[in-house]
C-alpha positions in Angstrom: 281.4 173.5 55.3 280.1 177.0 55.8 280.5 179.5 53.0 278.5 182.4 54.4 277.1 183.6 57.7 274.2 185.9 58.3 274.3 187.6 61.6 271.5 189.3 63.5 272.6 192.8 64.7 271.1 194.0 68.0 272.1 191.8 70.9 274.3 189.6 68.7 276.9 191.9 67.1 276.3 195.0 69.2 275.1 195.4 72.8 271.8 197.2 72.4 269.2 195.1 74.1 269.0 197.2 77.2 268.8 200.3 75.0 265.8 198.8 73.1 264.1 197.7 76.3 264.4 201.2 77.7 263.1 202.9 74.5 260.2 200.5 74.0 259.3 200.8 77.7 259.2 204.6 77.5 257.4 204.5 74.1 254.7 202.1 75.3 254.3 204.0 78.6 253.6 207.2 76.6 250.7 205.5 75.0 249.3 204.2 78.3 250.7 200.7 77.9 252.7 199.7 81.1 254.4 196.4 81.1 257.5 195.2 83.1 260.9 195.4 81.4 261.3 191.6 81.8 258.2 191.2 79.5 259.7 193.6 76.9 263.2 192.0 76.8 262.2 188.7 75.0 260.4 190.7 72.3 263.4 192.6 71.2 264.3 191.6 67.7 260.8 191.2 66.5 259.3 193.8 64.2 257.6 196.8 65.9 254.1 195.7 65.0 254.6 192.3 66.7 256.0 194.0 69.9 253.0 196.4 70.0 250.6 193.5 69.6 252.2 191.4 72.3 252.3 194.4 74.7 248.6 195.2 74.1 247.5 191.6 73.9 245.6 192.4 70.7 246.1 194.0 67.3 246.4 197.8 67.2 244.6 200.0 64.7 247.0 201.0 61.9 247.0 204.7 62.6 247.9 204.3 66.3 250.5 201.7 65.4 252.1 204.0 63.0 252.1 206.8 65.6 253.7 204.5 68.2 256.4 203.3 65.8 257.2 206.9 64.6 257.6 208.0 68.2 259.9 205.0 68.9 261.9 205.8 65.8 262.6 209.3 67.0 263.3 208.3 70.6 265.8 205.7 69.7 268.4 208.3 68.7 268.1 210.0 72.1 269.4 206.7 73.7 271.8 205.6 71.0 274.7 206.5 73.3 273.8 203.4 75.3 274.9 201.1 72.4 278.1 199.3 73.2 280.3 197.0 71.2 280.8 193.4 72.4 284.5 193.1 72.7 284.6 189.5 71.4 282.8 190.4 68.1 285.4 192.2 66.0 288.2 189.6 66.5 285.8 186.8 65.6 284.7 188.5 62.4 288.3 189.3 61.5 289.0 185.5 61.7 285.8 184.6 59.8 286.8 187.0 57.0 290.4 185.5 57.0 288.7 182.1 56.3 287.1 183.6 53.1 283.6 183.2 54.6 281.1 185.8 53.4 279.3 187.9 56.0 275.9 189.5 56.0 273.7 191.2 58.6 269.9 190.7 58.7 268.1 193.2 61.1 264.6 194.3 61.6 265.9 197.9 62.0 266.1 200.5 59.3 269.3 201.0 57.2 270.4 204.2 59.1 270.4 202.3 62.4 272.3 199.3 61.0 275.0 201.6 59.5 275.3 203.4 62.9 275.5 200.2 64.9 278.1 198.6 62.6 280.2 201.7 63.2 279.7 201.4 66.9 280.9 197.8 66.8 283.8 198.8 64.6 282.9 196.1 62.0 281.6 198.1 59.0 284.5 196.9 56.8 284.0 193.3 57.9 280.4 193.0 56.7 279.9 192.3 53.0 276.2 193.3 52.9 273.2 193.9 55.1 269.4 193.6 54.7 267.0 195.7 56.8 263.4 195.1 57.7 262.4 197.6 55.1 263.8 195.4 52.3 261.4 192.5 52.7 257.6 192.0 52.7 257.4 189.6 55.7 259.7 190.5 58.6 261.1 188.2 61.3 260.2 185.5 62.4 259.4 184.9 58.7 262.6 183.6 56.9 262.4 186.3 54.1 265.1 188.6 55.5 267.5 185.7 55.8 266.8 184.4 52.3 267.5 187.9 51.0 270.7 188.3 53.0 272.1 185.0 51.7 271.1 186.1 48.2 273.0 189.4 48.6 276.2 187.5 49.4 275.7 184.8 46.7 275.4 181.9 49.1 272.8 179.2 49.3 271.2 178.9 52.8 272.1 175.2 52.7 275.8 176.3 52.6 275.3 178.9 55.3 274.8 179.7 58.9 272.6 182.1 60.8 273.8 183.5 64.1 271.4 185.4 66.4 270.4 185.9 70.0 266.7 185.1 69.6 264.6 182.2 68.3 263.2 184.6 65.8 266.6 184.2 64.2 267.3 180.5 64.7 263.8 179.1 63.8 263.6 180.7 60.4 267.2 179.7 59.8 266.2 176.0 60.2 263.2 176.5 58.0 265.5 177.5 55.0 268.1 174.8 55.7 270.8 176.9 57.2 272.8 176.0 60.3 271.3 177.9 63.3 273.4 179.2 66.1 271.9 180.9 69.2 274.1 183.3 71.1 272.8 183.0 74.7 275.2 185.4 76.5 273.0 185.6 79.6 271.9 181.9 79.8 268.2 182.9 79.1 267.2 179.8 77.2 266.6 176.5 78.8 265.5 174.6 75.7 266.4 176.8 72.7 265.3 176.0 69.2 268.6 176.0 67.5 271.2 173.6 66.1 273.9 175.0 68.3 274.1 177.3 71.4 277.1 179.4 72.2 277.6 181.9 75.1 280.3 184.0 73.5 281.7 184.7 70.0 284.9 182.7 70.5 282.8 179.6 70.8 281.7 180.2 67.2 285.3 180.0 66.2 285.4 176.4 67.4 282.2 175.5 65.7 283.4 176.8 62.3 286.8 175.2 62.7 285.2 171.8 63.1 283.0 172.3 60.0 285.8 173.2 57.6 
């Protein structure tokens, strides 16, 4: 039985992965780091410092890292128009709430971005709480943000589920005893580390129905 679900945001509840790939590509290029978009895409969802380190192949000095992140944070709003709702998300969350399941969002983004994207997806009133990357000491793929999200909705991880589009969501979920569900909309993962794999939100409906 699942009493609470923690959702990732970007790429899971709202269609923003292409947006983030574009923004990170332009940000890194400004600082002389040129990598193909296909290399950037799998990194989306990780904290900014991890993306920069992966792009560089080494750790970046703190001053430059801060400068890159600040530039990205300004640039993202220029491309926010690219964010689109997934049409299958709102009906699924409406059903989940009708089943008295608590809902939280755990995102590496800042609070302002989470608020904006919940409005884009039209689901602000269907989410009980959210936790941003600024609220925890260790960001994804550490489990801290998911632990905090479950705490905010008063649910034990062992009675909960984590739903995300990256293994940086599902692996920490398994570490804390939650059911992990990978949303693989594009069939990107051949051997994903998750308890369950779905390709659209209506498939989550079936999973939950079988668990109650």
